[in-house]
N, C-alpha and C positions, 0 to 999 in steps of 0.2 A: 540286516538291521531291524531292531525292534520297532523303531519309528516307521520304517517302510511297511512292515507287516501290519501295524495298527492302521496306517493310512489305507492299505489295501482292504482291510476288514471293513472299515467304515464306508469305503467306496462301494464294495460289494453289497453291503447291507442296504445302502441307499439305492443301488441299482435294482435290487431284488424286491424292494418295497412295493412298487406298482403291481407286479404280478401277485405278490402276497395279498395285496389289497383286493385284486380280482378274485383270488382263491377264497378269501374271507366272504366276499359277496356271494359266491356260489354256496358257501355254507349257510348264509342267511336265507337264501332262496330255498335251499333244502329244508331248513327249519320251518319256514313259513308253509311250504307245501305239505310237510309231514308233521305239523304241529299237534295233531290229534293222535299221533302214534303212541301206543301203550309203552310202558316201561319195559316189558318183556321183549317186545319187538325191537325197540331201540337198542337193548342190550345185545341181542343177537347180531344186529347189523354192526354195532360197535366192534364186536369180536370178529368181524370180517375186515373192516378197514384198519383197525389197530394192529393186528398181526401183519397185514400188508405193509403198513407204514414201517414197522420194525424190520421186516424183511428187506425193504429197499434201503433203509438206513444202515442195516448191517452190511449190505453190499458196498455202499458208498464208503463207510468208515473203514471196513477191512481192506477194500481195494486201495484206498489212499494210503493206508498204513503199510500195506504190502509193497506199494510202488515207491514210497518215499522214506521208508525206514529200513535200517539194516537188521532189525530184530524180527526177521520174518519167519520164525518157526511156527508151525501150525498151532501149537499150544498158546503161544504168545498172541498170535493173530486172533485166535478164538476168544481169549480173555478180553482183548481190546475191543474186538468187534461186537461181542455179545453185551459186555458191560456198557459200551458206548451207545449201541442202538437201543437197548432196553432203557437206559437212562434217559436218552433223548426222547424216545417214544412215550415214556411215562410222564415226563415233564410236559411235553407238548399235548398229548391226548388226554391226560388224566388230571394232573395237578393244577395246571393253569386254568383249564375249564372248570374244575371244582372250585377254585378260588372265585371265578366268575359267578358260579351258582350261589355261593355264600353271600357275595356282595350284592347280587341282584335279588336276594330273598327267595331263592329256590330251595334253600336248605330247609329240610323238614325236621321238626322236633318230634321224635317218636314218643317222647315222654308224655305228650298231650293225648296220645292215643289210649283210650281205655280209662281216662281219668274219671269220667262220669260214673262208670261202672264201679270203680274203686270207692268213690265217695258214697254211693248208694249202699255199698256193703259194709262201710266202716262201722256203723252202729249196730250191726246185727249180732245175734247170739252165736254160741259155738256151733249150733246146728247148721249155720250157714258158712262155716269156715271153709268147707269143701268148695263152695261156689266162689268164695273170695280167692282161694288158691287157683281156681280155674281162670279167673280174671287176670291174676298175676302172671300165670303162664302165658296167657294170650298176649299180654302186654310185652312180655319178654320176647315172644315170637315176632311181634310187630317191630321191636327194636332190631332184632337180627335181620329182618327182611327189609328194613328201611333202606331205600336205594340212594338217598341223599345224605345219609349219615356219614359216609366216607367216600373218598375218591376211589373209583374202580381201578385198582392197580392190576394191570394185565398179567404181569409176570408172577403174581401171587394168586389171583382169582382164576386166571386162565393160563396157568403156566404150561399146561400140556399143549397149548396152541402157540403161545407167544415165544417161548424159549426154543422150540423146534424151528419156528420161522426165523429167529435170529441166527441159530446155528446153520440153517440151510443157506442163508444169505452170506454168512462168513465163509462157508465151504466153497460156494460159487466164486466168491472174490479171491479166495486163496489159490484156487486152481486156474482161474481166469481173471486176474487182477485188473485187466483192462475192460472188463464188462462195464457198460455204461447204461444208465437210465436217465431220461430227461428229468431235470430238476422240477419241472412242472408236475410230473407224476408224484414226486415226493411231497410237494406242497399240497396238492389236491387230496391225496390220501390222508395226510395229517389233518387238513381242514375238516374233512368229512368225519373222521374219527372223533375229533373234538366236538363237532356239531351234534353227533349222536350221544356223546357223553352228556351234553347239556340237555338234550331232549329227554334223556332218561330221568333227569331231575324234574322236568316239567310234567312228565307222565300224562300227557294229554290235556294238561291245564295251562297251555302256553298262552301268554298275552303278548300283544304287539310290543309293549314296553320292554318286556323281558327279552324278546327276540332281538330287538334293535340294540338293547344294551349288551347283548352277547357279542356284537360285532367287534368291539374293541378287544375283548378277551380272545376271540378267535384269531384276530390279527396277531396279537402277541404270542399266542400259543403256537403259531406257525412260523412267524418271522424269525424269532430269536432262536428256538431250538433247531429248526431245520437248517437255517443258515449257519448255525454253529457246526452242525455235523457235515455240511457240504462245503463250507468255506473256511471257518476258523480251525476246525480239527486238522485239515491237511497242512495248515501253516505251522503246526507244532512240529512237523517232521521234515519240513523243507529246509535244506541247508541255506545259510546266508549266501546270497548271490545266485542261487538256483532259480529257475523259472517257477513262479508261483502259479498253481493251477487255478483256473476260473471255472465257475459253473455257468452253464447256459441253459436257457429254457428250451 
């Protein structure tokens, strides 16, 4: 019954909220302790936790699909597992944190960079056109390197890390579909990936207000996507009357 499944979803979301709250607090502690971390270092750490999150998510999604669906061919499981894990990981670790960055004012306007140089060169003669072009090129480079201009989408920027992680998780699940990992590990990896995405935008200029404001976005970034992959997703494949799987910490 659809009503029973919806009731189960809301019950599970409510029961997982306290641990997700704890996970979000660990993310805030992490951000406070590492608030002066450079953008480059935060980026490197993000690409440790984000692929790890995608890997675990792929195992969970592919395992549940393999156990509860009749469409268990390797190709189909690969498609479902990779698309599902990458989609959930991107929403959780990149898109929701980026929305928080914009709302909290961490969004950097790259067009302001080099404005003074361009104004000073505006009224110069043709002999200074080369210098003006140099300023323009420098501004373009700044725009390309702006780390808060876009969300860091792992399967595009770091496809050579993220996609193999997803495929590896799916293969493990396909050959050993009963492989289990604690839901706590899934939550914590997602929390820390989201935290370092937001630290990238701060780039060593973190304020207490921004870090505290990040808490709500960390909670949403973990609670909804992770619980979807671990709880809601399996319900799509469970037949009516069958036992509905539950996730435990």
